[in-house]
TIMI-2910 file (N, C-alpha, C, CB; in pm, 1 decimal, decimal comma, always signed):
<rs>
+----------+----------+----------+----------+----------+----------+----------+----------+----------+----------+----------+----------+------+
!      n_x !      n_y !      n_z !     ca_x !     ca_y !     ca_z !      c_x !      c_y !      c_z !     cb_x !     cb_y !     cb_z ! resn !
+----------+----------+----------+----------+----------+----------+----------+----------+----------+----------+----------+----------+------+
!   +449,3 !   -289,8 !   -474,4 !   +336,5 !   -333,7 !   -423,5 !   +272,9 !   -250,1 !   -291,4 !   +365,4 !   -471,9 !   -394,7 !  Gln !
!   +126,8 !   -258,4 !   -307,6 !    +69,0 !   -163,9 !   -216,2 !    -14,4 !   -281,5 !   -106,9 !    -41,4 !    -39,1 !   -308,9 !  Val !
!    -20,2 !   -248,9 !    -16,2 !    -62,8 !   -347,0 !   +108,3 !   -175,7 !   -266,9 !   +150,4 !    +56,1 !   -374,5 !   +240,6 !  Gln !
!   -323,9 !   -273,3 !   +171,1 !   -410,2 !   -208,2 !   +240,5 !   -481,3 !   -319,5 !   +353,5 !   -508,5 !   -139,2 !   +136,0 !  Leu !
!   -484,3 !   -258,2 !   +459,3 !   -537,1 !   -354,7 !   +588,3 !   -655,5 !   -236,6 !   +643,1 !   -383,5 !   -401,1 !   +734,7 !  Val !
!   -783,6 !   -362,6 !   +640,2 !   -896,0 !   -283,6 !   +710,9 !   -898,9 !   -336,1 !   +867,8 !  -1052,2 !   -312,0 !   +630,4 !  Glu !
!   -952,9 !   -236,7 !   +931,2 !   -980,7 !   -269,0 !  +1063,0 !  -1084,9 !   -196,7 !  +1118,4 !   -874,2 !   -255,3 !  +1139,3 !  Ser !
!  -1095,5 !   -256,8 !  +1224,4 !  -1235,2 !   -157,6 !  +1296,1 !  -1371,7 !   -241,5 !  +1319,1 !  -1289,2 !    -17,6 !  +1177,0 !  Gly !
!  -1390,3 !   -311,2 !  +1214,7 !  -1541,8 !   -397,4 !  +1218,9 !  -1563,6 !   -465,8 !  +1372,8 !  -1540,3 !   -544,8 !  +1088,7 !  Gly !
!  -1664,5 !   -526,1 !  +1355,6 !  -1726,3 !   -564,7 !  +1478,0 !  -1866,4 !   -594,2 !  +1472,9 !  -1707,9 !   -468,9 !  +1571,2 !  Gly !
!  -1929,1 !   -619,2 !  +1610,3 !  -2057,5 !   -618,2 !  +1624,4 !  -2130,6 !   -508,6 !  +1697,6 !  -2082,3 !   -725,5 !  +1674,4 !  Leu !
!  -2225,7 !   -450,6 !  +1628,9 !  -2285,6 !   -347,2 !  +1696,3 !  -2438,3 !   -344,8 !  +1729,1 !  -2255,8 !   -241,3 !  +1625,8 !  Val !
!  -2516,0 !   -259,8 !  +1790,2 !  -2649,2 !   -265,1 !  +1749,6 !  -2691,6 !   -168,3 !  +1709,4 !  -2726,0 !   -299,2 !  +1824,8 !  Gln !
!  -2812,4 !   -161,0 !  +1630,1 !  -2886,2 !    -48,0 !  +1550,3 !  -2861,2 !    +86,1 !  +1641,2 !  -3063,8 !    -83,8 !  +1529,9 !  Ala !
!  -2816,4 !   +179,0 !  +1580,8 !  -2799,2 !   +313,9 !  +1600,9 !  -2671,3 !   +333,7 !  +1679,9 !  -2918,5 !   +372,8 !  +1668,1 !  Gly !
!  -2589,6 !   +227,5 !  +1679,2 !  -2467,0 !   +263,3 !  +1727,9 !  -2346,0 !   +282,8 !  +1617,0 !  -2434,0 !   +159,6 !  +1826,8 !  Gly !
!  -2253,9 !   +309,8 !  +1652,9 !  -2124,6 !   +375,1 !  +1580,2 !  -2000,8 !   +265,0 !  +1555,5 !  -2062,1 !   +505,5 !  +1682,5 !  Ser !
!  -1948,8 !   +269,9 !  +1463,2 !  -1818,7 !   +212,9 !  +1430,6 !  -1728,5 !   +312,8 !  +1347,5 !  -1840,2 !    +80,7 !  +1351,4 !  Leu !
!  -1597,9 !   +274,7 !  +1382,3 !  -1507,4 !   +344,9 !  +1284,0 !  -1404,6 !   +236,2 !  +1236,6 !  -1430,0 !   +477,3 !  +1353,1 !  Arg !
!  -1410,6 !   +242,2 !  +1083,9 !  -1326,5 !   +182,7 !  +1008,9 !  -1199,9 !   +226,9 !   +964,3 !  -1382,0 !   +158,6 !   +924,8 !  Leu !
!  -1090,6 !   +171,1 !   +970,5 !   -959,5 !   +235,7 !   +945,8 !   -910,7 !   +142,4 !   +818,7 !   -850,2 !   +232,7 !  +1090,1 !  Ser !
!   -848,7 !   +199,8 !   +736,3 !   -760,1 !   +122,2 !   +621,5 !   -612,5 !   +176,3 !   +624,4 !   -824,4 !   +149,3 !   +460,0 !  Cys !
!   -542,7 !   +135,6 !   +635,0 !   -421,0 !   +133,5 !   +621,9 !   -334,3 !   +122,2 !   +533,5 !   -398,9 !    +82,1 !   +669,3 !  Arg !
!   -267,7 !   +177,1 !   +458,3 !   -171,2 !   +156,2 !   +338,7 !    -22,4 !   +152,2 !   +372,7 !   -189,9 !   +269,2 !   +236,4 !  Ala !
!    +32,7 !    +53,4 !   +289,7 !   +178,8 !    +38,2 !   +298,0 !   +263,5 !    +10,8 !   +187,0 !   +204,7 !    -54,2 !   +378,5 !  Ser !
!   +362,2 !     +7,9 !   +165,3 !   +415,2 !    -22,6 !    +30,5 !   +466,3 !   +100,8 !    -26,1 !   +310,6 !    -83,9 !    -62,7 !  Gly !
!   +476,9 !    +42,5 !   -141,9 !   +479,0 !   +138,5 !   -263,5 !   +353,0 !   +252,4 !   -291,8 !   +483,4 !    +41,8 !   -389,1 !  Asp !
!   +394,8 !   +376,1 !   -176,6 !   +239,6 !   +419,2 !   -225,9 !   +235,9 !   +551,6 !   -321,8 !   +139,4 !   +457,6 !    -83,3 !  Leu !
!   +340,2 !   +551,7 !   -414,9 !   +361,8 !   +627,9 !   -532,6 !   +259,7 !   +613,0 !   -621,4 !   +478,9 !   +598,1 !   -594,9 !  Phe !
!   +157,2 !   +737,5 !   -655,6 !    +62,2 !   +721,2 !   -775,6 !    -54,8 !   +684,2 !   -697,2 !   +104,9 !   +606,7 !   -895,6 !  Gly !
!    -83,2 !   +663,9 !   -546,0 !   -186,1 !   +622,5 !   -489,2 !   -305,6 !   +719,3 !   -495,4 !   -149,5 !   +589,9 !   -366,7 !  Val !
!   -408,8 !   +710,9 !   -528,1 !   -504,4 !   +845,0 !   -546,4 !   -617,1 !   +816,3 !   -467,3 !   -556,5 !   +880,6 !   -703,8 !  Ser !
!   -734,5 !   +815,7 !   -543,1 !   -859,7 !   +794,7 !   -494,2 !   -860,5 !   +671,8 !   -392,7 !   -952,9 !   +775,4 !   -610,9 !  Thr !
!   -927,4 !   +704,1 !   -292,6 !   -972,8 !   +570,0 !   -185,9 !  -1110,5 !   +554,7 !   -174,8 !   -924,9 !   +584,7 !    -27,7 !  Met !
!  -1165,3 !   +414,8 !   -172,1 !  -1296,3 !   +407,9 !   -157,3 !  -1342,1 !   +296,8 !    -63,5 !  -1351,6 !   +396,3 !   -282,5 !  Arg !
!  -1455,4 !   +295,7 !    +10,4 !  -1501,7 !   +206,8 !    +75,1 !  -1617,2 !   +131,1 !    +15,1 !  -1525,1 !   +257,0 !   +183,6 !  Trp !
!  -1592,9 !     -4,9 !    +24,4 !  -1691,2 !    -75,1 !    -57,0 !  -1786,4 !   -171,6 !    +43,0 !  -1608,9 !   -165,4 !   -173,5 !  Tyr !
!  -1907,2 !   -214,1 !    +54,4 !  -1948,1 !   -291,8 !   +139,6 !  -2014,1 !   -435,6 !    +40,9 !  -2051,7 !   -201,9 !   +237,0 !  Arg !
!  -1990,5 !   -550,9 !    +79,9 !  -2042,2 !   -647,5 !    +14,3 !  -2109,7 !   -726,3 !   +116,2 !  -1947,7 !   -716,2 !    -63,8 !  Gln !
!  -2276,3 !   -735,2 !    +81,1 !  -2354,5 !   -821,3 !   +126,0 !  -2354,2 !   -945,7 !   +133,7 !  -2427,8 !   -806,5 !    +90,6 !  Asp !
!  -2438,2 !  -1036,7 !   +193,1 !  -2477,2 !  -1164,1 !   +171,5 !  -2508,3 !  -1222,8 !    +42,2 !  -2571,3 !  -1179,3 !   +238,9 !  Ser !
!  -2543,9 !  -1137,2 !    -25,9 !  -2568,8 !  -1154,1 !   -173,1 !  -2453,8 !  -1166,2 !   -260,1 !  -2643,3 !  -1046,0 !   -222,8 !  Arg !
!  -2340,6 !  -1114,1 !   -183,5 !  -2203,1 !  -1109,9 !   -252,5 !  -2199,7 !   -998,4 !   -339,9 !  -2169,3 !  -1236,5 !   -333,6 !  Lys !
!  -2317,0 !   -892,2 !   -367,3 !  -2294,9 !   -763,9 !   -427,9 !  -2223,5 !   -672,6 !   -375,0 !  -2392,8 !   -708,2 !   -449,2 !  Gln !
!  -2129,7 !   -598,3 !   -437,2 !  -2050,9 !   -525,0 !   -361,1 !  -2089,3 !   -362,2 !   -389,3 !  -1901,3 !   -567,2 !   -393,9 !  Arg !
!  -2116,2 !   -270,9 !   -315,6 !  -2158,8 !   -157,9 !   -315,7 !  -2062,7 !    -54,8 !   -304,8 !  -2242,3 !   -152,1 !   -232,8 !  Asp !
!  -2054,3 !    +40,4 !   -381,8 !  -1950,4 !   +178,8 !   -317,9 !  -2030,9 !   +245,1 !   -243,7 !  -1883,0 !   +296,5 !   -426,7 !  Leu !
!  -1952,4 !   +257,0 !    -93,2 !  -2013,1 !   +352,7 !    -15,4 !  -1954,7 !   +475,5 !     +6,6 !  -2035,8 !   +306,3 !    +92,9 !  Ile !
!  -1820,3 !   +505,3 !     -7,0 !  -1795,6 !   +639,3 !     +6,6 !  -1659,5 !   +655,5 !    -82,2 !  -1784,6 !   +683,1 !   +166,4 !  Ala !
!  -1628,6 !   +767,8 !   -117,3 !  -1499,9 !   +799,3 !   -198,2 !  -1434,0 !   +905,0 !   -148,5 !  -1521,4 !   +828,3 !   -338,2 !  Thr !
!  -1294,0 !   +917,3 !   -159,9 !  -1243,4 !  +1053,8 !   -128,7 !  -1118,7 !  +1056,6 !   -210,6 !  -1216,4 !  +1083,0 !    +31,6 !  Ile !
!  -1140,8 !  +1170,5 !   -275,3 !  -1022,8 !  +1210,0 !   -379,7 !   -874,2 !  +1273,7 !   -291,0 !  -1095,3 !  +1349,3 !   -496,5 !  Thr !
!   -792,1 !  +1279,6 !   -371,9 !   -675,8 !  +1340,0 !   -326,9 !   -676,2 !  +1490,2 !   -286,8 !   -584,2 !  +1320,3 !   -425,1 !  Pro !
!   -788,1 !  +1560,8 !   -350,6 !   -842,9 !  +1692,2 !   -325,2 !   -895,7 !  +1718,4 !   -205,9 !   -933,0 !  +1722,4 !   -407,2 !  Ala !
!   -938,7 !  +1582,8 !   -143,4 !  -1028,2 !  +1595,1 !    -34,1 !  -1168,8 !  +1616,3 !    -70,0 !   -987,0 !  +1699,0 !    +48,3 !  Asp !
!  -1226,5 !  +1560,9 !   -181,0 !  -1365,7 !  +1548,4 !   -259,1 !  -1402,8 !  +1430,5 !   -213,3 !  -1367,8 !  +1551,0 !   -421,1 !  Val !
!  -1533,3 !  +1434,7 !   -133,3 !  -1583,2 !  +1323,1 !    -76,4 !  -1711,3 !  +1316,4 !   -183,8 !  -1614,4 !  +1337,0 !    +95,3 !  Lys !
!  -1760,1 !  +1152,5 !   -179,1 !  -1891,8 !  +1125,2 !   -223,7 !  -1941,6 !   +998,3 !   -171,3 !  -1898,5 !  +1125,1 !   -366,8 !  Asn !
!  -2089,0 !  +1003,4 !   -135,0 !  -2122,7 !   +883,9 !    -64,8 !  -2238,2 !   +824,2 !   -144,9 !  -2159,5 !   +911,2 !    +87,1 !  Tyr !
!  -2263,4 !   +698,1 !   -100,4 !  -2382,3 !   +624,7 !   -150,3 !  -2501,7 !   +681,1 !   -102,6 !  -2381,2 !   +484,7 !   -114,3 !  Gly !
!  -2614,3 !   +646,4 !   -190,6 !  -2728,1 !   +725,3 !    -91,3 !  -2750,0 !   +667,6 !    +19,0 !  -2865,1 !   +740,9 !   -142,9 !  Asp !
!  -2731,0 !   +538,5 !    +35,0 !  -2796,2 !   +469,6 !   +167,0 !  -2712,9 !   +520,1 !   +310,4 !  -2782,0 !   +284,6 !   +150,2 !  Ser !
!  -2605,1 !   +572,4 !   +268,3 !  -2525,3 !   +601,2 !   +413,3 !  -2526,5 !   +760,7 !   +384,6 !  -2339,7 !   +518,9 !   +436,8 !  Val !
!  -2568,3 !   +868,7 !   +319,2 !  -2540,8 !  +1000,0 !   +339,4 !  -2606,3 !  +1049,6 !   +462,9 !  -2578,4 !  +1075,1 !   +226,0 !  Lys !
!  -2529,9 !  +1124,5 !   +490,3 !  -2582,7 !  +1156,8 !   +632,1 !  -2529,8 !  +1091,0 !   +746,0 !  -2717,1 !  +1131,9 !   +640,7 !  Gly !
!  -2498,7 !   +973,4 !   +743,8 !  -2460,0 !   +881,0 !   +841,5 !  -2327,5 !   +850,1 !   +863,5 !  -2515,5 !   +774,7 !   +820,8 !  Arg !
!  -2250,4 !   +831,2 !   +721,0 !  -2096,0 !   +788,9 !   +710,2 !  -2033,9 !   +917,4 !   +670,6 !  -2059,7 !   +663,6 !   +594,5 !  Phe !
!  -1913,4 !   +908,4 !   +737,7 !  -1811,6 !  +1009,9 !   +700,0 !  -1659,3 !   +948,3 !   +656,8 !  -1797,0 !  +1108,6 !   +828,5 !  Thr !
!  -1622,3 !   +982,1 !   +537,3 !  -1526,7 !   +921,6 !   +506,2 !  -1400,6 !  +1029,0 !   +511,8 !  -1558,0 !   +855,1 !   +381,2 !  Ile !
!  -1285,9 !   +986,0 !   +568,7 !  -1163,1 !  +1088,3 !   +570,9 !  -1015,1 !  +1007,4 !   +571,4 !  -1174,7 !  +1188,6 !   +718,0 !  Ser !
!   -909,3 !  +1114,8 !   +563,7 !   -807,5 !  +1040,2 !   +552,0 !   -695,0 !  +1107,8 !   +631,0 !   -780,7 !  +1015,7 !   +413,7 !  Arg !
!   -591,2 !  +1047,9 !   +662,3 !   -468,6 !  +1109,7 !   +759,5 !   -335,3 !  +1092,3 !   +653,3 !   -442,7 !  +1002,8 !   +932,6 !  Asp !
!   -300,8 !  +1190,3 !   +568,1 !   -211,0 !  +1126,1 !   +450,2 !    -69,4 !  +1114,1 !   +575,0 !   -181,7 !  +1258,7 !   +269,1 !  Asn !
!    -61,2 !  +1173,0 !   +693,9 !    +25,4 !  +1128,4 !   +757,4 !    +57,1 !   +980,7 !   +816,5 !    +18,2 !  +1201,1 !   +827,9 !  Thr !
!    -60,1 !   +904,2 !   +812,3 !    -47,8 !   +791,3 !   +865,5 !    -84,7 !   +685,0 !   +775,6 !   -113,1 !   +789,6 !   +976,2 !  Lys !
!   -104,1 !   +751,6 !   +635,0 !   -131,4 !   +668,2 !   +513,1 !   -272,5 !   +585,9 !   +554,6 !     +7,9 !   +558,5 !   +477,0 !  Asn !
!   -355,3 !   +650,7 !   +591,0 !   -488,8 !   +587,5 !   +647,7 !   -605,0 !   +665,1 !   +631,6 !   -482,1 !   +560,6 !   +791,9 !  Thr !
!   -703,8 !   +575,4 !   +574,0 !   -847,8 !   +638,1 !   +527,2 !   -952,1 !   +580,4 !   +632,0 !   -895,7 !   +588,5 !   +357,2 !  Val !
!  -1039,3 !   +668,1 !   +687,7 !  -1100,0 !   +610,9 !   +802,5 !  -1251,5 !   +635,4 !   +713,5 !  -1065,9 !   +697,9 !   +974,9 !  Tyr !
!  -1359,5 !   +538,5 !   +788,8 !  -1474,2 !   +562,9 !   +762,7 !  -1564,5 !   +574,0 !   +903,7 !  -1512,2 !   +462,8 !   +666,2 !  Leu !
!  -1597,8 !   +677,3 !   +918,8 !  -1686,6 !   +675,0 !  +1049,2 !  -1859,9 !   +659,1 !  +1004,4 !  -1655,9 !   +837,0 !  +1141,5 !  Gln !
!  -1870,7 !   +546,8 !  +1090,6 !  -2005,6 !   +492,4 !  +1071,2 !  -2112,8 !   +502,1 !  +1186,3 !  -1989,0 !   +353,7 !  +1039,4 !  Met !
!  -2228,9 !   +650,0 !  +1173,0 !  -2310,7 !   +627,3 !  +1294,1 !  -2432,7 !   +600,1 !  +1257,4 !  -2315,3 !   +732,8 !  +1385,7 !  Asp !
!  -2531,7 !   +572,8 !  +1358,6 !  -2679,9 !   +545,0 !  +1311,7 !  -2700,4 !   +438,1 !  +1240,0 !  -2735,4 !   +643,4 !  +1234,9 !  Asp !
!  -2602,7 !   +307,1 !  +1281,8 !  -2615,7 !   +212,1 !  +1201,8 !  -2722,0 !   +129,2 !  +1219,7 !  -2517,0 !   +152,1 !  +1199,4 !  Leu !
!  -2752,4 !    +71,4 !  +1079,0 !  -2900,7 !    +11,0 !  +1053,6 !  -2852,1 !   -170,5 !  +1042,5 !  -2988,3 !    +91,6 !   +871,3 !  Lys !
!  -2950,2 !   -232,5 !  +1053,6 !  -2920,8 !   -370,4 !  +1030,4 !  -2892,2 !   -417,7 !   +861,5 !  -3048,9 !   -448,3 !  +1093,8 !  Pro !
!  -2926,8 !   -312,5 !   +791,8 !  -2898,4 !   -340,4 !   +671,7 !  -2747,9 !   -301,2 !   +629,4 !  -2998,0 !   -279,2 !   +595,4 !  Glu !
!  -2683,9 !   -233,7 !   +698,0 !  -2546,7 !   -183,1 !   +694,8 !  -2444,8 !   -328,4 !   +701,3 !  -2523,1 !    -68,7 !   +835,7 !  Asp !
!  -2513,8 !   -439,8 !   +747,1 !  -2439,7 !   -530,5 !   +787,1 !  -2365,1 !   -590,3 !   +661,1 !  -2518,5 !   -621,4 !   +864,4 !  Thr !
!  -2222,4 !   -645,0 !   +646,3 !  -2150,8 !   -691,5 !   +545,2 !  -2028,9 !   -675,0 !   +582,8 !  -2175,6 !   -639,4 !   +427,6 !  Gly !
!  -1952,6 !   -722,6 !   +468,8 !  -1799,7 !   -719,9 !   +497,9 !  -1761,0 !   -548,6 !   +410,4 !  -1703,4 !   -895,6 !   +409,8 !  Thr !
!  -1697,0 !   -518,7 !   +483,3 !  -1621,5 !   -373,3 !   +433,9 !  -1504,0 !   -360,0 !   +361,1 !  -1584,3 !   -296,1 !   +538,9 !  Tyr !
!  -1463,8 !   -343,4 !   +225,4 !  -1349,4 !   -330,8 !   +159,8 !  -1309,1 !   -202,7 !   +153,5 !  -1354,7 !   -381,7 !    +43,4 !  Tyr !
!  -1191,6 !   -195,5 !   +161,4 !  -1093,7 !    -51,3 !   +111,0 !  -1049,3 !    -70,7 !    -56,3 !   -915,7 !    -41,3 !   +221,4 !  Cys !
!  -1030,0 !    +40,0 !   -120,5 !   -992,1 !    -10,6 !   -224,7 !   -908,1 !   +116,3 !   -270,7 !  -1106,7 !    -67,2 !   -311,8 !  Asn !
!   -825,7 !    +95,7 !   -326,0 !   -726,1 !   +242,4 !   -375,3 !   -691,3 !   +211,2 !   -520,7 !   -555,1 !   +268,3 !   -277,0 !  Ala !
!   -702,3 !   +348,2 !   -579,0 !   -664,7 !   +352,4 !   -705,1 !   -500,5 !   +397,8 !   -742,6 !   -764,7 !   +442,6 !   -762,5 !  Leu !
!   -424,8 !   +292,8 !   -814,3 !   -279,9 !   +327,9 !   -836,3 !   -243,0 !   +353,5 !   -972,0 !   -193,1 !   +224,1 !   -789,5 !  Lys !
!   -259,3 !   +464,4 !  -1058,1 !   -204,4 !   +449,0 !  -1192,1 !   -252,9 !   +346,2 !  -1285,8 !    -75,2 !   +428,0 !  -1180,3 !  Ile !
!   -396,8 !   +325,6 !  -1268,3 !   -472,3 !   +250,3 !  -1333,1 !   -506,4 !   +120,7 !  -1278,6 !   -424,0 !   +240,7 !  -1441,4 !  Gly !
!   -442,0 !    +77,1 !  -1165,5 !   -452,1 !    -27,4 !  -1102,0 !   -576,2 !    -18,8 !   -993,9 !   -321,8 !    -51,9 !  -1048,4 !  Leu !
!   -661,0 !   -131,4 !   -953,9 !   -743,8 !    -93,7 !   -844,4 !   -691,3 !   -219,4 !   -760,1 !   -918,0 !    -78,5 !   -877,0 !  Ser !
!   -672,0 !   -175,5 !   -644,9 !   -622,2 !   -258,1 !   -517,3 !   -726,1 !   -262,0 !   -405,3 !   -486,7 !   -193,1 !   -454,3 !  Leu !
!   -741,9 !   -403,8 !   -349,4 !   -814,3 !   -419,3 !   -246,8 !   -753,3 !   -478,6 !   -126,9 !   -912,9 !   -483,1 !   -283,7 !  Trp !
!   -828,7 !   -442,1 !     -2,9 !   -793,0 !   -518,1 !   +123,1 !   -835,2 !   -621,9 !   +157,1 !   -811,1 !   -467,0 !   +216,7 !  Gly !
!   -828,3 !   -680,8 !   +275,6 !   -892,1 !   -800,7 !   +274,5 !  -1047,7 !   -810,4 !   +331,0 !   -804,6 !   -885,5 !   +348,4 !  Gln !
!  -1081,1 !   -697,4 !   +388,6 !  -1199,3 !   -671,0 !   +433,2 !  -1213,8 !   -692,3 !   +570,9 !  -1285,3 !   -735,5 !   +367,2 !  Gly !
!  -1315,4 !   -627,7 !   +629,1 !  -1355,2 !   -606,8 !   +758,6 !  -1499,4 !   -619,0 !   +788,0 !  -1312,7 !   -486,4 !   +795,9 !  Thr !
!  -1535,1 !   -754,6 !   +874,7 !  -1702,9 !   -757,9 !   +884,3 !  -1760,4 !   -646,6 !   +996,8 !  -1758,8 !   -926,6 !   +938,9 !  Gln !
!  -1872,4 !   -593,9 !   +947,0 !  -1939,1 !   -535,2 !  +1007,7 !  -2076,7 !   -598,3 !  +1058,3 !  -1942,3 !   -438,7 !   +943,2 !  Val !
!  -2135,6 !   -610,2 !  +1160,5 !  -2249,2 !   -664,3 !  +1182,1 !  -2360,1 !   -599,6 !  +1273,0 !  -2217,0 !   -776,3 !  +1223,0 !  Thr !
!  -2477,9 !   -554,2 !  +1212,9 !  -2537,0 !   -453,3 !  +1325,6 !  -2676,4 !   -532,7 !  +1344,1 !  -2558,2 !   -267,9 !  +1270,4 !  Val !
!  -2677,3 !   -544,2 !  +1470,7 !  -2797,6 !   -616,0 !  +1513,4 !  -2917,2 !   -536,9 !  +1554,3 !  -2764,5 !   -698,4 !  +1621,0 !  Ser !
!  -3069,8 !   -579,1 !  +1533,2 !  -3167,0 !   -500,2 !  +1550,2 !  -3201,0 !   -533,7 !  +1666,9 !  -3261,0 !   -499,9 !  +1462,2 !  Ser !
+----------+----------+----------+----------+----------+----------+----------+----------+----------+----------+----------+----------+------+
</rs>
């Protein structure tokens, strides 16, 4: 079993910053690519950022240049640094991990950006 716990969400004004964390615990053997998704009020879940075990990073078009994904393997944690936040970044952010064919999810953390 792998547990993913997100933290760091909150309320911030437009132009502000937040850093989300996703800490993995449990049987981490085989855990590879990690991703952040955002679910908006329409319940659509969009891929925001990806990081591979080789540290290759990819971003959704809406966040390129503003968000940065990183990982600290010593802490089993993936981060999402979010800068220059916009109201449209509002949503629930979910951490996702791939583990030998399984797709695992955290419980999400809410981010609200006020204009």
